[in-house]
N, C-alpha and C positions, 0 to 999 in steps of 0.2 A: 565439452562445455567451452564456450568462447563468445566473444563479442566482435561483431564486424561493423565498423563505421562506414556508412555508405556516403553521406554528404553532410556538409555544414551549410547552414543558411548564410547568405552573403551579408546580411545587414544586422543579424543578431547572433547569439551563440547557440541557437537551436540546432539540433542534430537529428538525423535519421539513421537508424542502424538496425542490426539484427542480433538478438541473443540466441545462441544455439544451445539446446538442451537435449537430453535423452528422450524427452517427450514432445519434441517439436521446436519450431523456430518462433520466436517472439519478435514481431516487428515493432520497433520503437520510434517515437514515444509510445509507451504502453501504460495502461491503468489496470491494477489488480483488484477485482472485487474481493471483499473480505469475507471469508468463510470461517469465522472464529472457531467453531467446534466441528469443522469438516463440512459445513453447510452454509451457503449464503442464505440468510434468513428469508424464508418464503419463496425461494427460487429453485426450480428443478435444475439439475445438471444439464438436462437436454436444452432448457431455455438458455442457460449460460452459454452453451456451445453454439446453438443454432440461431436463436433470436437476438440475444445480446451480443454474441460473437466475441466473448471474452477469450483472450489468448492464454491467460494464466490467472490463477487465483492464489490468495494468501490464506493459510490456516495458522492457528495460534498454538504454539508449543505449550504454553501454560495450561490452557483449557484442555487440550487433547491429552496431556500428561495426567491430569486429574481424572478425566472421563473421556474415553473408555480406558485409557492407559496406553502408553506407547507400545507396550508389549503385545497388546491385542491387535493394534494396527500392524505391527511387524509380522505377527502370526498370519494376518490376512494377505501378506505379500506387499505391504506398503500402502500409503495413503491413497494412491491412485485406484488400486483395486478395492480398497475398503469403502471409498465413497462413490465409485463409479465415474471417475473423472479421468480422462486419458490425455489431457494436455498438461503443460507444466504446472508445478506447485512450488510456492515459496513458503517457508515457515519462518516467522519471527522467532527470536531466541527465548521469549518469555520475559526478557528484562524489563520491558515497559510495563507489563501487567504486574510484575512484582513491585516495581517502583510505585505503581498506583495503589498498591495495597496499604501504603502509609503506615499506620500504627501496628499493623499485624505482620510486619516484616523487619528483619534486622540484617544490615549489610556489613560484612567484614571483608578483609582481603581474601579469605578463603572462599567466600561465596555469599549466598543469601539464604537465610532461614526465614520461612514464611508459613503462615497459617492458611489452610485452604478456606476460600470464601464459601465453600459448600458445607463442610462439616467441622471446620476448625482444626483438622488434623495437621500435624507439623511436617514440614518437608524442608529439604536443603538442596539448593541448586548450586553446584560449582560450575565453572566454565566447562569442565570435562563432562559433567552430567548434562548440561544444556546441549552440547554437541551429540552426546550419546543418544539422548531422547530424539533429537532431530534426525539422526541417522536411522533410528528405529522407525520413526514416522515415515521416512523415505521421501522427503521433499527433494526436488531437483536442486533448489537453491536454499541453503540454510544460512542463518545469520550468526555471527559471533556474539557471544554473551557480553553485554555492555551495561554500564550504569548510566541512567538518564537523570539529569537534574531538572528542577522546575525553573520557571522564569517568574520573577527575577532571582538570580543566584549570585552571591558574592564571588569575585574572581578566585579568592583563596579556596573556597569550597569547590568551585568548578575545576581547579587544578587537581585537587585530591581525587575527584571523581574521574577526571580524564586519565590521570596516571594509573588509577585502578583499572579502568577500561583497557588500557594498553597492556598492563600485566596480565589481565584476563585473556586478551587476544593471544598473547604468546602461548598461554596454556591451551586455548581453543585450537590453535593451529597445530600444536604438537600432538594433541589427541586426534585431531582430524587426520593428520598425515600418518599416524601410526595405526589407524583402524580403518579397515576397508569398507567400501560400499556394501550394503546388506542385501539389496534387492535386484541386482543384475543390471543396473543402469548407473551412469555417473552422477555424482553429487558434487557440488562445489560450495565453498564457504566464503562469505562476503564480510570483510572487516568494515567497521563503522567509525566514521569521523565524529568525534565529540568536541566539546569546547564552548557550548552555549553561545552567547552573543559576542564572545571575545575573539577578535580576529587573530591575535597573536597565538591564542590557544588552538584555534582552528588550523592555523598554519603548522603548529607543532604536531597536532594530532594527524593531519593529512600526511606530513612528512614521515611520521612513524608507521602508520598503517600501510602505506604504499611500499614499504620494504618487504611486505608479504605479497607474493604474486597471487593475483586473483583476476578473473574476467571482469569483475565489477567492484565498486566501492560504494558504501552507503553513507548518507548524510543523516545523522541522528540528532536528537536533542533540540529539534525545532517543532513548531506547531504545539507548543506547550504553554501558550498564553502571551507570547510576544506579539506586537503589532505586525500587520501584514508588511509594512514597509521594511521592518527589520528582518522579517522572514526572507523577503526578496534580496535584501542586501547581503545577508550572511550566506544565503544559498548561492548567489552569484559569486561571492568571494571564494566559497569552498569549492565550487565547480572549477574555478580558475586554478586551484591547487592540485586538482586531480588529473591523471593522465588522459590524453585524448582517446586512446584506443581501448578504454575500459568503460563499461556502462556505469551510469551514476543513478543511484536509487535514493530518492528523497522520501523518508519514512513518515507516514501518517498525514500526508497532505493530498487533497484539501478540497476547496470549492472550485467550481469551474474557472473563476478568475485566478485563483492560486495556481492551478495547473498551467494555464496559458502563460502566466508570467514566469513560472519556473521552467517551463519548456524553453522559453526565450533566453534563459541564462545558462542552459546546457544540461538540464535534467532529462533522463531517459525513461525512468520507471517510477511509478507512484502507487500508493495504496491509501485508502481512507474509508471510513464507515459512513461518511456524509451522504452519499447517494441513497443508501438503503435506510439509514436512520431518518433522514428527512422525508423519504418516501412514506415511511410508516406514520408520519405526522401530516401527510397531505401536501407536502411541498414538492413540486415537480419542476425540474430544470429543463429549459428549452433554449434554443438559440435566439428566441425572441424575448426571453426573460423568464422570471420565476412565476409559475402558475400555482396559486394557493387554491387547491381544488375544493376545499371545504367551504369557501366563501359562498354566500347566498346568491351571488350573481350567476353562479353556474347551475342553479337548481332546474332551469328549463333551457339550458344551453345544450342542444343536441348535436353540436359540431364535433368532429373527431377530437380525441384527447389532445393531439398535437398534429395539425395538418401538415407540418413540415418534418415530423418525426420519421424515424426509419425502423421502428419496431412493430411487431405484430400488434402489440397493445395499443399503439398510437392509432392504427387503422381500424381496429375492431370495436373500440369502446368510445362512448360519448362522455363529455365532461359531466353531464347531468347524471349519467349512470354511475360514474366513479364517485361523484359526490354523494349519491344515494348510498353506495356501499359503505363509505366512511361513516355516514350518518347513522346507519343501523349496525355499526361495528362488525361488519362482515370481513372475515379474514382475507377474502379475495381482494379487497381494496388495497391492502398493503402489498399483496403479490403483484397486482397490475402496476401499481406506482413504482415498485422496486424494479420491475422489468424495464419500465420506461426510463427511469433515472440511470440505471446501469447501461442501457443501450445508448443514452445520450452521452455518457462519459466515454464510451467506446467510439462513438461518432466523433467527439472532440479529438481523440487521439488519432483517428484515421485521417481526419481533415487536416490536422496539424502536420502529420507526416507527409501527406500529399502536397501541401503547400510548401513545406521545407524542400522537398525534392524538386518542385516546379519553380522555386525561387520567389514565391509570393507570400511567404509566411507572415512577414511583418504587416503588410496592409490587411491581410485576412485577420490576423490577431487583433489589430486595432479595432476593426469592425466588430468582431465578436466581443471584445471587452466592453464596448459601448452598450451591448444589449443583454448579455447573459446574467448580469447581476441586478438588473432592474425588475420591477414587478411587470408581469405580462400586461401589455397594453389592452 
């Protein structure tokens, strides 16, 4: 496991690099489709690999722990064999999902007690348990167990949460270092910077977590309701605190505009449910703007889904046909739209990387920013 920095953009803080894992190399910047329960909703693994050309996917520790259970996945030989995906996998720690349970969870210094959203059964995650479950799942990259606070959050409450995250990190790292990989390939653990919108706390957190050697460091606690301008400011500041020769993973972000801005301040790795969630609602991202495929204007539009797109779905289907599928509640509609959006996100990463290497990232990014967020003309 390791990170190789290839080049920095001359006019921004954008970078191109490579993350090396036991299941292959990830060229960065990179975006991870979210496969919450071991499946990206409505998308075959073959489509992910061949048409979408995803390099890595994210699966969710909380959901896989509840169903089918990490022991089942471990018995299968790890998540790659269990789901039929042979490229890298990252697991989140389950911390954000536990945080989002609200009234049905209780956080203490020992860990988090929570009730299953499925059947109400009681469970307890300690930092050690979170690492154990991820070891059993068998992801290439696993995340330290952390506590995420909402926005807005008082500084005093943020301090308590950040300090707990740091204490949990110590326990995560101790358990990780004392327990071997389970499935015959290397795993690595990634610490997470917290601190909400407070720069002094981000500095303190970054200083603490980087005392633990790791090929990468994550930026957590953003995309929880703060304005985009604040997201960009805190992300840029946090990136400036992290070492150059380690990859930077911004958790849970975001729209195409978010990704472009955050690449420009030095982020290497992203994940978000937006491309698939919005696809299921008929919103398609393109480099010419957002296509609302359910609109009546598309009922007799027999042009390709996206003439400039790079996926099989873009070439194969017309806008009129996809609108019809949504109109009759056909499951294929969400599948086609999801393939399109995920491929577009991969295209953004590929083009960003190419332009960083060629020294043309900033003008390319400015051109893309003018178009990707508007309604398709």
